[in-house]
C-alpha positions in Angstrom: 66.7 -148.0 163.8 64.9 -145.4 166.1 61.2 -144.7 166.2 61.9 -141.6 164.9 65.2 -140.6 163.1 66.5 -136.7 163.1 65.6 -136.4 159.9 62.1 -137.6 161.0 61.6 -135.0 163.7 62.8 -132.3 161.5 59.6 -133.3 159.3 57.1 -133.6 162.6 58.6 -129.9 163.9 57.0 -128.4 160.5 54.0 -130.7 160.2 53.3 -129.9 164.0 53.8 -126.3 163.1 51.1 -125.9 160.6 48.3 -128.6 162.2 49.0 -127.0 165.8 48.6 -123.6 165.2 45.7 -120.9 165.0 43.5 -123.5 164.7 44.5 -124.5 168.6 43.0 -121.2 169.1 39.2 -122.1 168.1 39.5 -125.4 169.8 37.5 -124.3 172.9 34.4 -122.4 170.9 34.0 -126.1 169.4 33.1 -127.3 172.8 30.8 -123.7 173.1 28.8 -124.4 169.9 28.8 -128.4 170.2 28.8 -129.5 173.6 31.1 -132.5 175.1 29.7 -135.0 173.3 29.1 -133.9 169.8 32.5 -131.8 169.5 34.5 -135.0 171.1 32.7 -137.2 168.5 34.1 -134.4 165.9 37.5 -134.2 166.8 38.3 -137.5 166.7 36.3 -138.3 163.2 38.2 -135.3 161.6 41.6 -136.3 163.0 41.0 -140.1 162.0 40.0 -139.1 158.6 42.6 -136.3 158.0 45.4 -138.6 159.1 44.2 -141.4 156.9 43.9 -138.7 154.0 47.5 -137.9 154.6 48.9 -141.1 154.9 47.0 -142.0 151.7 48.8 -139.1 149.8 52.0 -139.9 151.0 51.7 -143.8 150.0 51.0 -142.4 146.4 53.7 -140.5 146.0 56.1 -143.2 147.4 54.8 -145.2 144.2 54.6 -142.4 141.9 57.5 -141.4 139.4 60.3 -139.1 141.2 58.9 -136.2 139.0 55.8 -135.9 140.9 56.8 -133.4 143.2 53.8 -131.3 144.0 50.1 -132.3 144.9 48.9 -131.1 141.5 51.4 -133.5 140.3 49.8 -136.3 141.5 46.6 -135.3 140.5 47.7 -135.3 137.2 49.4 -138.6 137.3 46.4 -140.2 138.9 43.6 -138.4 136.6 45.1 -136.3 134.1 44.7 -132.9 133.2 41.4 -132.4 135.1 42.9 -134.1 138.0 45.5 -131.1 137.9 43.6 -128.7 137.5 41.2 -129.2 140.1 44.0 -129.9 142.2 46.1 -126.8 141.8 43.2 -124.6 142.1 41.9 -126.1 145.5 45.7 -126.3 146.8 47.0 -122.7 145.7 43.9 -121.3 147.3 44.6 -122.9 150.7 48.4 -122.0 150.8 47.8 -118.2 149.9 45.1 -117.6 151.7 45.4 -119.2 155.1 48.7 -117.1 155.2 46.9 -114.2 154.4 44.3 -114.7 157.0 47.5 -115.4 159.3 48.5 -111.3 158.3 44.8 -110.3 159.2 45.2 -111.9 162.8 48.5 -110.7 163.5 47.6 -107.5 162.8 44.6 -107.6 165.3 47.1 -108.9 167.8 49.1 -106.3 167.7 46.7 -103.8 167.5 45.4 -105.5 170.9 48.7 -105.1 172.3 49.7 -101.6 171.6 46.5 -99.7 171.6 46.4 -95.8 170.3 49.6 -96.9 168.2 49.1 -98.4 165.0 45.8 -98.8 162.6 46.0 -102.8 161.7 46.9 -102.2 158.6 50.2 -100.6 159.3 50.7 -103.1 161.8 50.1 -105.9 158.6 52.5 -104.0 156.4 55.2 -104.4 159.2 54.7 -107.8 159.5 55.1 -108.7 155.9 58.8 -107.2 156.4 59.3 -108.9 159.8 58.4 -112.5 158.2 60.1 -112.0 154.8 63.1 -113.5 156.5 61.6 -116.7 157.2 60.3 -117.0 153.8 63.3 -117.0 152.0 64.8 -119.9 153.9 65.1 -122.2 150.9 63.5 -125.4 152.0 61.0 -126.5 154.8 64.5 -128.9 156.2 66.8 -125.9 156.0 63.8 -124.4 158.4 63.3 -127.2 160.5 65.0 -125.4 163.4 62.7 -122.3 163.0 59.3 -124.6 162.8 60.4 -125.9 166.0 60.6 -122.3 167.3 56.9 -121.9 166.0 55.2 -125.0 167.5 57.0 -124.4 170.7 55.6 -120.9 170.6 52.1 -122.1 169.8 52.0 -124.3 172.7 53.3 -121.7 175.2 50.7 -119.1 173.8 47.9 -121.4 174.4 49.3 -122.5 177.8 49.5 -119.0 179.2 46.1 -118.4 177.8 44.7 -121.3 179.6 46.5 -120.6 182.9 45.1 -117.0 182.8 41.5 -118.2 182.0 41.7 -121.2 184.7 42.9 -119.1 187.5 40.6 -116.3 187.0 37.7 -118.2 187.0 38.3 -120.9 189.5 37.2 -122.0 192.0 34.2 -122.2 190.4 30.9 -121.3 192.3 29.2 -124.2 194.0 25.4 -123.1 193.4 26.1 -121.9 189.7 27.4 -124.1 186.6 28.7 -122.9 182.8 26.2 -122.8 180.5 25.4 -125.2 177.9 25.1 -124.8 174.3 21.9 -124.3 172.5 22.3 -127.1 170.2 21.0 -127.6 166.7 22.3 -129.3 163.4 23.8 -125.8 162.5 25.8 -125.5 165.5 27.5 -129.0 165.2 28.1 -129.6 161.8 29.6 -125.6 161.4 32.7 -127.1 163.8 33.5 -129.3 161.3 34.9 -125.8 159.4 37.1 -125.1 162.0 38.6 -128.7 162.7 39.0 -128.9 158.4 41.3 -125.6 158.6 42.5 -127.2 162.0 44.1 -130.3 160.5 44.7 -129.2 157.2 48.5 -129.7 157.0 48.5 -132.1 154.1 49.7 -128.9 152.0 52.8 -129.2 153.4 53.0 -133.3 153.0 54.6 -133.3 149.2 57.1 -130.7 150.2 58.4 -132.5 153.3 58.6 -136.0 151.5 60.2 -134.8 148.6 63.0 -133.3 150.7 63.2 -136.4 152.9 65.8 -138.7 152.2 63.5 -141.9 152.8 60.2 -141.1 151.9 59.1 -144.8 152.9 59.3 -143.1 156.8 56.8 -140.5 155.8 53.4 -142.3 157.2 55.0 -142.9 160.5 56.0 -139.0 160.7 52.3 -138.1 160.0 50.7 -140.2 162.1 52.6 -139.5 165.1 52.3 -135.8 164.2 48.6 -135.8 163.8 47.9 -138.0 166.7 50.0 -135.5 169.0 48.0 -132.7 167.6 44.8 -134.3 168.1 45.5 -134.8 171.6 46.5 -131.5 172.4 43.5 -130.2 170.8 41.3 -132.5 173.3 43.3 -131.0 176.1 42.9 -127.6 175.4 39.2 -127.6 173.9 38.5 -129.5 177.3 40.6 -126.6 179.9 39.4 -123.7 177.8 35.4 -125.1 178.0 34.8 -126.3 181.4 35.0 -123.0 183.4 33.0 -120.9 181.0 30.8 -123.3 178.9 29.2 -121.8 175.8 30.5 -118.5 176.8 34.0 -118.9 175.8 35.1 -116.9 172.8 35.5 -118.1 169.0 39.6 -117.1 169.6 41.1 -118.4 173.0 43.4 -115.4 173.4 40.4 -112.8 173.3 38.8 -114.9 176.5 41.7 -113.0 178.3 41.6 -109.1 177.3 39.2 -106.8 178.6 36.6 -108.1 180.9 33.3 -109.6 179.1 34.2 -113.1 181.1 33.8 -111.3 184.7 37.7 -110.8 184.9 40.8 -108.2 184.3 43.5 -110.4 183.4 47.1 -109.0 184.5 48.6 -107.6 181.4 51.5 -109.6 181.7 50.9 -113.1 181.2 48.2 -111.6 178.1 51.1 -109.6 176.3 53.5 -112.8 176.7 50.8 -115.0 175.4 49.9 -112.8 172.2 53.4 -112.1 171.3 54.1 -116.0 171.5 51.6 -116.4 169.2 52.6 -113.5 167.2 56.2 -115.7 166.7 54.0 -118.8 165.7 52.0 -116.9 163.1 55.2 -115.4 161.7 56.8 -118.7 161.2 53.6 -120.6 160.1 53.1 -118.1 157.3 56.6 -119.1 155.5 55.2 -122.6 156.1 52.0 -122.8 154.6 53.2 -120.6 151.9 56.2 -122.8 151.0 54.3 -124.8 148.2 53.0 -122.0 146.4 56.3 -120.3 146.1 57.7 -123.7 144.9 54.9 -124.0 142.3 55.9 -120.4 141.1 59.4 -120.9 141.3 59.1 -124.0 139.1 56.9 -122.0 136.9 58.4 -118.6 136.4 62.0 -119.1 136.9 61.9 -123.1 135.7 63.7 -124.2 138.9 62.9 -128.1 140.1 62.4 -129.0 137.2 65.6 -130.5 135.8 66.6 -132.7 139.4 64.0 -135.3 139.0 63.4 -135.6 135.1 62.5 -139.1 133.9 62.5 -140.5 130.2 58.8 -141.6 130.6 55.6 -140.6 128.7 54.3 -138.5 131.7 53.4 -135.2 130.8 55.2 -131.8 131.4 54.8 -131.1 135.1 54.4 -127.3 134.4 51.7 -127.2 131.9 49.0 -129.8 131.3 49.0 -131.7 128.0 46.5 -129.7 125.8 44.5 -132.8 124.9 42.6 -133.7 127.7 42.6 -138.1 127.4 40.6 -140.1 130.6 43.7 -141.6 131.9 44.1 -145.0 132.8 44.5 -145.9 136.3 48.4 -145.4 137.0 50.5 -148.4 137.0 51.4 -149.4 140.5 54.8 -150.8 140.8 55.3 -153.6 143.6 58.5 -152.1 145.0 59.2 -148.9 143.7 62.7 -148.6 141.6 65.5 -147.3 143.9 66.6 -144.2 143.1 69.6 -141.7 144.7 67.9 -138.9 146.7 68.6 -135.5 145.3 68.2 -132.7 147.6 65.8 -129.8 146.4 68.0 -127.2 147.3 70.4 -127.6 144.9 68.5 -126.0 142.5 69.3 -122.7 144.4 72.9 -123.5 143.7 73.1 -122.3 140.1 74.3 -119.2 139.2 71.5 -116.4 140.3 68.9 -119.2 140.9 68.7 -118.2 144.9 68.4 -114.1 144.1 65.9 -114.9 141.2 63.6 -117.0 144.0 64.4 -114.1 146.5 62.9 -111.9 144.1 60.0 -113.8 143.0 59.0 -114.8 147.0 59.5 -111.2 147.9 56.6 -110.0 145.4 54.5 -112.9 146.4 54.8 -111.5 150.4 54.1 -107.9 148.9 50.8 -109.5 147.2 49.7 -110.8 150.8 50.1 -108.1 152.9 48.1 -105.8 149.8 45.5 -108.4 150.0 45.6 -108.6 153.9 45.0 -105.0 154.0 42.1 -104.4 151.5 40.3 -107.6 152.7 40.7 -107.4 156.5 37.3 -106.9 157.6 35.6 -109.8 155.5 38.9 -111.8 155.4 37.7 -114.2 158.1 34.3 -114.9 157.1 35.9 -115.6 153.7 38.4 -118.1 154.9 36.0 -120.2 156.5 33.8 -120.3 153.4 36.9 -121.4 151.1 38.3 -123.4 154.0 35.2 -126.1 154.6 35.6 -126.1 150.6 39.1 -126.2 149.7 40.6 -127.6 152.9 38.5 -130.4 153.0 38.8 -130.9 149.2 43.1 -130.5 149.1 43.6 -132.5 152.6 40.9 -135.2 152.7 38.8 -136.0 149.5 41.4 -135.5 146.6 44.1 -137.6 148.6 41.8 -140.5 149.5 40.4 -140.6 145.9 44.1 -140.6 144.7 44.7 -143.6 147.0 41.7 -145.9 145.9 42.4 -145.2 142.3 45.7 -146.3 142.9 45.9 -149.0 144.8 42.2 -149.8 144.4 42.6 -153.5 143.1 45.2 -154.4 146.4 42.9 -152.8 149.0 40.6 -155.1 151.7 36.9 -154.4 151.1 36.9 -152.8 154.4 39.3 -150.4 153.5 38.0 -149.2 150.3 34.4 -149.2 152.3 35.9 -146.6 154.8 37.7 -144.5 152.0 34.2 -144.2 150.2 32.3 -143.5 153.7 35.2 -140.7 154.4 34.9 -139.2 150.8 31.0 -139.1 151.0 30.6 -137.9 154.7 33.4 -134.9 154.1 32.0 -134.1 151.0 28.3 -133.5 152.5 29.9 -131.4 155.4 32.0 -129.5 153.3 29.0 -128.4 150.8 26.6 -127.9 153.7 29.3 -125.7 155.6 30.3 -124.2 152.5 26.4 -122.8 151.8 26.0 -122.1 155.9 29.1 -119.9 155.9 28.2 -118.5 152.8 25.2 -116.9 154.0 27.0 -115.5 156.9 29.6 -114.0 154.2 27.3 -112.6 151.7 23.8 -112.0 153.7 25.1 -111.3 157.4 22.2 -111.2 159.7 22.8 -108.4 162.4 23.0 -109.5 165.9 24.0 -108.1 169.4 24.9 -111.3 171.2 27.9 -111.1 172.9 27.9 -115.1 173.4 26.1 -116.3 170.2 26.5 -120.5 170.8 24.2 -120.1 174.1 20.6 -119.9 174.8 18.9 -116.8 174.7 19.3 -115.8 178.5 23.1 -116.1 178.4 23.8 -114.3 175.4 24.7 -111.3 176.6 26.0 -111.3 179.9 28.5 -113.4 181.5 26.7 -116.1 183.7 28.9 -115.4 187.0 27.0 -112.0 187.2 24.9 -112.4 190.1 23.4 -109.2 190.3 22.3 -109.5 186.6 20.7 -113.1 186.8 19.7 -112.6 190.5 20.7 -115.6 191.6 
């Protein structure tokens, strides 16, 4: 059998489109904050942790009853009612808030592209209309081609932005070097927040695995996709940072507009790069929101229940049992009982089911648009605040905890040690970054620095300005 089948590739496209998205825009700024050594260590560490956690999630789902369809279902199967509530809250926070920040970012990009046209609020509303058709695709597998286009859009947008940046800042001056960051414990650890969001693709793994006809192949899909993503992140980070050092902005696209970097780029490539990223945002919005739409359809419309029913003592998937009981460790069969794969798309073939789903999904998109418009000025800070905690908990800490509890007696001592070490480190970083970003959100300190990651000498003007620095 091929290393990756056609069905595997479809899953790869969706996973890659979520992982390699707007997080790639902040990769060079990680190096601007933490320097080459610490930023590289952080990138490799977070890639390894998130790959391991995602594979853990897949392995647990492979041995769970086939009525375990969502991350919250896994939480209840492993840890009972408390596991469901903790998982569903963090999962929904990530799946709803990240798409909303996509809208905010998209509104900003369109305002920059078309100045003196519409306000960002109007652009956000227009985006809601444009991305609605993508949100109405029934399943992730059906939208694999669209996801491939979104992934390609990000790659091309980043490539064009890097080309514009490098071509306008090279050849580098022989007697001047890019400034290095002002390192501190805070500047290094805050890199964790961006990386946690960037690698936080675990939210859609249960959905992808549910749709795959051979779920046992999903660990291979996850390892391949996250490895490729990590390599591209590393490449973008180095190429985006090596000519500007700590003065690279927090968003790669913003480095090629205006003249703050010491050059004024040709308008054509800038427009093309922004439009390609806009394409990605439109598609990734639907992918990240999909688990929330799936849960809403099951909760409000009663879909996705009957196809995977088992006669067992496992509680109702939709509403946790009223009586909380401390669950025993779930029984893991040596070989999961083979069963016929049933396509989740079958739920939409019932009379009127798809039209009801369309109405519900439309309402959810409208709600996201309204929230994005109301909270657009502070939402990026709020996303960093919630992302450092909710994304790390949902995509790293909980999946590893599920795996350790499910397979504890069959795991080797080194793997148990790595699992507990990963949970401890990610928990510490999540708490620290949540507090750090919370201060910036709720008690912001005024700053006039154009390049805040640098030493005070280089915080106002680009380092290539000979007149200002009197080289």
